[in-house]
Every structure is written in structure tokens, then in C-alpha cells.
C-alpha positions in Angstrom: 0.0 0.0 0.0 2.7 2.4 -0.9 0.9 4.4 -3.6 1.6 8.1 -3.1 0.3 11.2 -4.9 1.2 14.9 -5.0 -1.5 17.3 -3.7 -2.1 19.7 -6.5 0.9 22.0 -7.2 2.3 21.6 -3.7 5.3 19.5 -2.7 3.2 17.5 -0.3 3.4 13.8 -1.2 0.7 11.7 0.5 -1.1 8.4 0.7 -4.3 9.3 -1.2 -6.3 7.8 1.7 -6.0 10.3 4.6 -7.6 10.5 8.0 -10.2 13.1 8.9 -9.5 13.7 12.6 -12.8 15.3 13.8 -13.4 12.3 16.1 -9.9 12.5 17.5 -10.4 14.8 20.5 -13.5 16.3 19.0 -15.4 16.2 22.3 -17.7 19.1 21.1 -18.7 17.0 18.1 -18.7 13.4 19.6 -19.5 13.2 23.3 -17.8 10.4 25.2 -14.7 10.0 23.1 -11.9 8.0 24.7 -8.6 9.9 24.3 -6.4 6.8 24.7 -8.4 5.1 22.0 -7.9 8.3 19.9 -4.2 8.2 20.3 -4.1 4.5 19.4 -6.1 5.2 16.3 -3.6 7.8 15.1 -0.7 5.4 15.8 -2.5 2.6 13.9 -3.1 4.9 10.9 0.6 5.9 10.7 1.8 2.3 11.3 -0.3 1.2 8.3 1.2 3.8 6.0 -1.4 6.5 6.2 0.6 9.7 6.3 -2.0 12.5 5.8 -4.0 13.6 8.9 -6.6 16.4 8.6 -7.5 18.2 11.8 -8.7 21.7 12.9 -8.9 24.0 15.9 -12.6 23.5 16.0 -12.3 19.8 16.6 -12.4 19.9 20.4 -11.3 23.6 20.5 -7.7 22.5 19.9 -7.8 19.2 21.6 -7.6 17.2 18.3 -4.4 19.1 17.4 -3.0 18.4 20.9 -3.6 14.7 20.6 -2.1 14.4 17.1 0.9 16.4 18.3 1.3 14.1 21.3 1.4 11.0 19.1 3.8 12.5 16.7 6.1 13.6 19.6 5.9 10.0 21.0 6.7 8.1 17.8 9.2 10.7 16.6 8.5 10.7 12.9 7.1 14.2 12.3 8.7 14.5 8.9 7.0 11.4 7.6 3.5 12.7 8.3 1.7 15.4 6.4 -0.5 17.4 8.8 -3.3 19.7 7.7 -5.1 21.9 10.1 -7.6 24.8 10.0 -8.4 27.9 11.9 -10.6 31.1 11.8 -12.6 30.7 15.0 -12.0 33.3 17.7 -13.5 33.1 21.1 -15.2 36.4 22.2 -16.3 35.5 25.7 -18.4 32.3 25.3 -19.1 33.0 21.6 -17.1 31.9 18.6 -16.7 34.4 15.8 -15.2 33.8 12.4 -12.2 36.0 11.8 -9.9 36.1 8.8 -7.8 39.2 9.6 -4.1 38.7 8.8 -3.2 39.4 12.4 -5.6 36.7 13.8 -4.6 34.1 11.2 -1.0 34.6 12.2 -1.9 34.1 15.8 -4.0 31.0 14.9 -1.1 29.4 13.1 1.3 30.1 16.1 -1.3 28.5 18.5 -1.7 25.5 16.2 2.1 25.0 16.0 2.2 25.0 19.9 -0.6 22.5 20.2 0.9 20.2 17.5 4.3 20.6 19.1 5.9 21.2 15.7 7.8 24.1 14.0 5.8 23.8 10.7 2.4 22.8 9.5 2.2 21.1 6.1 -1.2 22.5 5.0 -3.0 25.3 6.7 -6.6 26.2 5.8 -8.7 29.2 6.5 -11.6 27.1 7.9 -14.5 29.5 7.1 -14.6 32.9 5.4 -15.5 35.9 7.5 -17.8 38.8 6.4 -15.3 41.6 6.0 -11.6 40.6 5.4 -10.6 40.8 1.7 -9.8 37.2 0.9 -6.5 37.9 -0.9 -5.3 39.8 2.3 -6.1 36.7 4.4 -4.3 34.4 2.0 -1.5 37.0 1.8 -0.9 36.6 5.5 -0.6 32.8 5.0 1.8 33.4 2.1 4.1 35.4 4.5 4.0 32.4 6.9 4.8 30.1 4.0 7.8 32.2 3.0 8.9 32.1 6.7 8.7 28.3 6.7 5.9 28.1 9.2 3.5 26.5 6.7 4.2 24.6 3.5 0.9 25.0 1.6 -2.2 27.2 1.7 -5.8 26.1 1.8 -9.3 27.5 2.2 -12.4 25.7 3.2 -16.1 26.5 2.8 -15.4 29.4 0.4 -17.8 30.1 -2.4 -16.4 30.1 -5.9 -16.3 33.9 -5.9 -14.5 33.9 -2.5 -12.0 31.3 -3.8 -11.3 33.5 -6.9 -10.7 36.5 -4.7 -8.5 34.5 -2.4 -6.5 33.2 -5.3 -6.0 36.5 -7.1 -2.2 36.2 -6.7 -2.2 32.4 -7.3 -1.3 31.5 -3.8 -4.2 29.0 -3.0 -3.1 25.3 -3.2 -6.1 23.5 -1.9 -9.9 24.0 -1.3 -11.9 21.7 1.0 -15.6 21.6 0.2 -18.8 19.6 0.4 -18.8 16.9 -2.2 -20.0 13.3 -2.5 -22.0 11.1 -4.8 -25.3 12.6 -3.5 -24.0 16.2 -3.7 -22.1 16.7 -6.9 -22.6 20.5 -7.4 -18.8 21.0 -7.1 -18.3 19.3 -10.5 -20.0 22.3 -12.3 -19.3 24.9 -9.7 -15.6 24.4 -8.6 -13.9 21.8 -10.7 -13.4 23.8 -13.9 -11.7 26.6 -11.9 -9.7 24.4 -9.6 -8.4 22.2 -12.5 -7.4 25.3 -14.5 -5.6 26.8 -11.5 -4.0 23.5 -10.2 -5.9 23.8 -6.9 -6.6 20.4 -5.4 -10.2 19.8 -4.2 -10.5 17.8 -1.0 -14.1 16.6 -0.4 -15.6 16.5 3.0 -18.7 14.4 4.0 -17.4 11.7 1.5 -19.9 9.2 3.0 -22.9 11.5 3.4 -23.1 10.9 7.1 -22.7 7.1 6.7 -25.1 6.4 3.9 -22.5 5.9 1.2 -20.5 3.7 3.5 -23.2 1.1 3.0 -24.0 0.8 6.7 -27.8 1.6 6.7 -30.9 -0.3 5.8 -34.6 0.5 5.6 -34.8 -0.5 9.2 -32.2 2.1 10.3 -33.5 5.0 12.4 -31.6 8.0 13.7 -31.8 9.6 17.1 -29.0 12.2 16.7 -28.2 15.1 14.3 -28.8 12.7 11.3 -32.6 12.6 12.2 -32.9 16.0 10.5 -31.1 15.2 7.2 -33.4 14.9 4.2 -31.3 12.3 2.5 -31.8 10.0 5.5 -35.6 10.4 5.7 -38.6 8.9 4.0 -38.8 8.3 0.3 -35.5 10.0 -0.4 -33.8 7.7 2.0 -35.3 4.6 0.3 -34.2 5.8 -3.1 -30.7 6.5 -1.8 -30.5 3.0 -0.2 -31.5 1.4 -3.6 -28.6 3.3 -5.3 -26.2 2.1 -2.6 -27.4 -1.5 -3.3 -26.3 -1.1 -6.9 -22.8 -0.1 -5.6 -22.9 -3.1 -3.3 -23.1 -5.3 -6.4 -19.9 -3.8 -7.8 -18.2 -4.0 -4.4 -19.2 -7.7 -3.9 -17.7 -8.5 -7.3 -14.4 -7.0 -6.2 -14.6 -8.5 -2.7 -14.5 -5.0 -1.0 -16.9 -2.8 0.9 -19.3 -0.2 -0.6 -17.1 2.4 1.1 -14.1 1.3 -0.9 -15.9 1.7 -4.2 -17.1 5.2 -3.2 -13.6 6.4 -2.2 -12.1 4.9 -5.4 -14.6 6.7 -7.5 -13.7 10.1 -5.8 -10.0 9.4 -6.4 -10.8 8.7 -10.1 -12.0 12.3 -10.5 -9.3 14.5 -12.0 -9.9 17.3 -9.6 -9.3 15.2 -6.5 -5.9 13.9 -5.3 -6.8 12.8 -1.8 -9.7 11.8 0.4 -10.0 12.2 4.2 -12.7 9.8 5.6 -13.1 10.0 9.3 -12.7 7.0 11.6 -13.3 6.1 15.2 -11.9 2.5 15.2 -8.7 1.0 13.8 -10.6 -1.4 11.7 -12.2 1.5 9.8 -8.8 2.8 8.9 -7.7 -0.6 7.7 -10.9 -0.9 5.7 -10.4 2.6 4.1 -6.9 1.7 3.1 -8.2 -1.3 1.1 -9.4 1.3 -1.4 -5.8 1.5 -2.7 -6.3 -2.0 -4.1 -9.5 -1.2 -6.0 -9.2 -0.7 -9.7 -12.3 0.9 -11.3 -12.6 0.6 -15.1 -13.8 3.5 -17.2 -17.1 1.8 -17.7 -17.5 1.2 -13.9 -16.7 4.9 -13.2 -19.3 5.9 -15.7 -21.8 3.4 -14.3 -21.4 4.7 -10.8 -21.7 8.3 -12.1 -25.0 7.4 -13.8 -26.4 5.7 -10.7 -26.0 9.0 -8.9 -26.6 11.3 -11.8 
């Protein structure tokens, strides 16, 4: 499983299967997380050749970064692991505000460096755009940090296409992270033409559409948490989506892999996408995700999957 790819025009070389670390220390997102299990999960990932970890300040208000930093310190191979993190959230009393000012982004990067116990961050994203800061000024601050060796690549997340264009007016943006999966393919028309033209790598979040595209649900499945309010997991739409997933299962069974592997392989077959960052809570999920590297989709299978979810 030693297949490696370059992220866009950066010099970051990664296993195309990364780890989305929102369930590592993300106590505000997942109550009842076990931090020792979290640490072991990161160790398992790295031991299995996964070298791209995507975290953020907002995952546990810095706790995710701290746990990732602790593991890297312990195993001592910082230079073998590509770390992405994100910031833009400022606490004002009890409230979080989104701030993209150059001064605040520089403070945020310094704080992330301390939590990660490292002297550089491989990929730093502006997590959300604010209302008022010119986007090229925000990115300009990250370019200064890149020139100073504090970060290696510049990303933005949750930016509209217009905001991305403004952010990239000097050509400094390397990566955009956005909502994209087989059920939500708007990015193909909206972002991909621009990102491909400008060598900006697109990293999809919600790759499994809250578990649906991992093939874990059936018509008997009910939801008691935040998923209970998601239209794609309710009523007739849920039934239609499940029948599409069953078509994927036929392809997966023929290749002796899981539905999740077929879905991830399909994303990696898209020219605009270099890497995917599915989340995981258990070591076996990481091992399962890594099996995607062994999946070869033919051109006709890629088209078939595209048509199922057209």
C-alpha cells in the first residue's frame, strides 16, 4: 500500500487515503470520546502507511491538534507525516466568531504550532470565510507564513467560488476543501473547472454523506442524533438512496471489497481530487479505508457509478 500522490501544485506527497480527525479529541462533536483510543487510532493509521492527517482547531477547540501532536512527539517521525489543520474561529467570551484578519490568522497558526508541538504545518486552511476581510489579504498573511517556513501549503475551506477566486487572485491557494459526495455533486460544475485550471486540489468533506455511502444503513435504520434532520436519510429520499447504494454493493461484492471502498475509489478517479480524508473512530475502519488502494475501477465502472448517482 505504498501508492503516493502529490497534492495539486504543492510539494506534499501523501497516501491518497488520509484521516479526517474530527473524532480525535473532538469532544464538542462526539460526546464520550476516549482519548487513549484516539491516540491508538492515530498510531495505527501511521503504522499502516497512512501519512495524511486532517485536523482543525474547531475539533475539540484545539484538543484534536494536541492529541495528534502528542502522538507525533511520542513516535518521533514528524517529517514522515503530512499534517493539515484549519483555523478562523475566535472566542469572544463564550461565543465563537469567524475572523480572517491577517493578524488573527498569524496568531492562529502560532497557536496550532504549539498544540501540534511542531515548528511547521504542512497545509493550513482558513476554515471559514469571514464577512469583512478581503480574501486575498487573508491568504497574503498565509503566504508570509509560508515564506517564513511556518506552513508549506495554503488552503481554504467552505469558500464560495467567488470567494475562492478573490482568495486566489495572486495564485497562492493550493487546496480547497468543500462539500462533495455522490449525493451532492454540485462542485463538479461549480468548482472543478476553476480548480483544475488553476492547479488547486479539491479535498471533499462528507465523503460518505453521514454514513449512507459507507453502505451501513438499511430501511430498518432509524436515527436519534443530528442525522434525524437530514433529508437524504428520511422517508422516500432515504429509500431511493438506499437502492442506489445496493447497486454499488453489487460492484463491491464482485471486487470483494466494501461499498465504502468503491465510493472512495470513485472520488480518487476524479481528475480534480488527489486525496480523500474519511473519518474513523476505530482502527478497523482505517484498515478498511486503506483497502481502497487495491481497488481498480474501469472507465465503464466509473461511468456506471456516475450514472447511478446522476
